[in-house]
N, C-alpha and C positions, 0 to 999 in steps of 0.2 A: 033817720036811717042811713038816707042817702048822703047828709052830711059827717055822719060817722065814718061810714065807710072812706068816702074822700078823705077824711084826716086818717085813718090808719095806712090808707095807702100813699099816702103825702109822707108821713114818719116811715114808712118802708122804703120810699126812694131818698129820702132825704138822709138817711141813714147808710151813707157810701158806704162803708166797712162792709154793713150786713149784705145792701143792696149788692155789692161787686162780688161776695163771696159767695152768692146765692149763682151767680153766673162762673163765678171761678169753678167751683164744684164742678159743674157741666164741662167745663173745658178738661178738668181733670179726670173725670170719669172719661171721658172721651179719649186722652192720652193714652191712659190705662188699658182700656178695650183694643185700641189701635196696636199699641206695641206690645201687651201680653196675652192678652185673652184670646186675638182673634189668632196669631201665630201657632198658639197651643192648638186651638181646635183645628186648624190647618194643617199641622202636622199630624195629627189623629188620624183625619182624614187619608193623608199619603200614606200611611202607614196602614191602614185598613185596605187600600187600593193598591197595595205593593207600590206607586208609581212616584216620582221626583216631583210631579207636579198637580196640581188640582185646577181643574178647568173653571172658567168663567163663571159657571152656573153654580160651582160648588162656592168659590170666593163669595158671590152673592148672597148664599144660602147662610153662610156665617156670617157676614156682616149684617145680614136680618135678624138673626137671633141676637147679636149685639147690640142693635137698636132698642129691641123689644125689651133685652133686659135693662137697656138705660132708662127707657121709659117708667118701668116698674120701679127703680131706685129713685130718680128725680121725681117722681109723683108723690113721695113719702116725705123725702128732705127737703125739698122746696115749701111746698105746704108747712110742714111745722116750722120752719125759719121764718113764715108768714104770721105767725102766733107770738113772736118777740115783743110785739107792740103791745100785747096784753098782757104779758107776764112784765113788763116794764111799768105798765099802768097798774098793777097791783104793787109790785115794789115799792112805787113812788106815792100808793095814794089815790091815784088820779082816779081810780075807779070808785072809791068813797065821793069825791067831787060829782062824779057824774050821778051818782044814784042822789045826791042832795039837791039837784037840778031837775029830778023828777023824771032821769032814764031810768028805765027799770034793767035789773040784770040781764032777763032773758033778752031785751034789745040789743044791748051792748054784745051779748054772747054771737046773737046773728051777724052783729056787723061785725066782729071779727072773723066769722067764719065765711062770710063772703068777701073780705079781703082776703082771706087765704085763698081762697079757691080761684080770687081773680089771679092774684101774683102765681097761682100754681099752674094756671092755663098758660097763662104768658111764656113762663120758662120751660113749660113742655113743648108748648110750638117753637120756642127758638133750639130745644134740647133735637127736634126732631130736625128740622132744617139743617141743623150742623151735623147731625147724624148722617143724614142721607148725602150732604155735599162733602163729606169728608170721607164715608167708608163706601159707597153707591155710586152716587152720582145724583148731582139736583133732578135731573132731565127724568130718575126714574120715580120720583114722585106724579110724575103724568100717567106711570102704565097702569097704574092702579085703576080698576073700573072706578065707575060710582057708588056699587054695592059695598065693593071693598074699603071705600075710604068714609061709607055709613059707617061700617061695621070698626073700623080704626077710631074712630072721632066719638063712638059711643064706648068705646074703651077707655080712652084717653078721658072723658068725663067723668066713667067710674072709676077707674083709678087716682083720679084727681080728689074725687067725691068720699072714697075711702080713706088717701089721705089726709084731708081735711079733716073729717070725723075723729080719726086718730089723734090728732094735732091738737084739736079744740079739747081732747079728754086727758093729752100728757100736758098743755096748758093750766087745764082748771086743778091738777093735782099739784102745780108748783107756783112758788112765788116769788122766786128770787132769780134774776139775769144769769148770774152763774152756776145754779144749778140747771136751769134749762137750757146754756151751753153745753153743759156735760154731758145731758140727756139726748140734747141732739146729735151731739158725737159719736154717743154709745150706738143709737138708733140706728144713724147713718153708717157705721160699721157693720153693723148687725144684717141690717136690712138687704144687700145684695148675697148675703151668704143663707139668708132664711127663705129666700125668693129662687133660690139654684142659679144665681146669676154669676158669681166669681168662682163656684165651682158646680159643676153641671149635677143634678140630681141623681143619676147613675151612679157617681162617684163620690156620693156623701154617706155611703151605706143603709144598712136597710132598715134601722132604729130610728135615722136621723131623716133618712127620707120620709119615713110613713109620716113623721111629725111634721114636717113642714107640709105637708098635703093639706094638713088642717088650717094654715094658713091661707089669709086670700092673695097675697103676693104670688106666690107663684100660679095660682089657678088662672089671674092677670096675665101674668108673663106667657101662661101656655094659650090663652086666647089671640094676644098679640101675634106670638108667633105664626099661627097657624093661617091667622089672614097674612102677614108680613110675607114668610116662608112659602107660601102654597105653590106657585110659581116656580120659584128657583128649586127647592126640593123636589118637585118632581120632573124636574128638567135634569138634575143630577142623578138622580136614581134611576131615570130612562134606562132602560134596558139591562136592569141590575135586578137580582131577585128580590121580592118584596119583604123578605124575612132581614135584608138590609137595612133597609129604609127603616121599615118599625124599629129593629133594635136603635137606629140612631134617633128616632121621635122620640123614644122611651128614654134613653140615656140622656138627652139635652134638655127635656122637660116640654116636648111640644105635645104632644100627647102623653096625659097622666093616667096612672094606673095603681089602683088599690089592691093589692096581692098582684092576681094576674089578669084583673078585669079592669077595661078602661074606664076612667071616669068621663061621663058625657059632657059636653060643653053645657047644657044646661044644670048638669048639677053646680060644675064650678062656680058660674052665675050664681045660683043659690047659696053659694057658700060665700062669696062675696057679698052679696046682699044680707045673708045673715049675720056676718061680721060689721056691716056697717049699722044695721038694725041694733045690733046688742051693745056696738059701742055707741051709739044715739042715745039709746036710752039710759046708759051710765053716765054722760053727759048731763041727760035730763034729772036723774037722780042726784047725783051732786052740784047743781045748779040749786034744786029744791032745797035740799040740805042744806046747803050757803046761805042762799035766802032767810032761812029760819032763825039761824045763828045771831 
């Protein structure tokens, strides 16, 4: 198993174009966020407050919101790209060679799964370091308590786990690198919208807003925002009527609501684990069916 994982990791590193694109996607997202999304939200805060400036706590609040969204998008796009080696092995029939050498399909799938998980974690760490450095300041990393960091790490692992499980499902359905590249592009484009990252949940409309509440990405984003933004959002809305903070948290997906009822964090975690379990079961079914064919 270890040799298979090493082989897969080596493939991803040696494929310099794909490996560079994984990092490039992080940089592109950072630039888009900094150039467009942050300014848009800051302008909205200026209009709401009737001021021409936004306090530092407000700027930090917006930047933490962006970092949380960045993590959600990258946890899915980068883990998916990690399954490129699996699709190539299928296209070039290397998987058949592995099977002839006595390596089971299950063992192969686990090796691809672990490889993608490791790559996802590496790039997520890079994204956090870059995000904090560019948006908020590297030293802000040390402002979080141990308890907050444990929550952040747990959510990173959970987000990465969902991304890897989804990536394996997609890679199981595709057999050519061209189809995989096309699907990766589509998912990379959609995930930001479906997670309420590129457009805030409050601006999506009632029907679409309810639909994305079924999806796990928006729940992961909500939980991350609550941890990252806690101090800055409380500071910014200090001495301001609570209803304005409640409205902001609802519009920007910090707190999620179904109709007029707030969705608890426990429910969000159940939704995420429910999706992971459901997709995992589908992966097992697909592997079992292919094994019999």
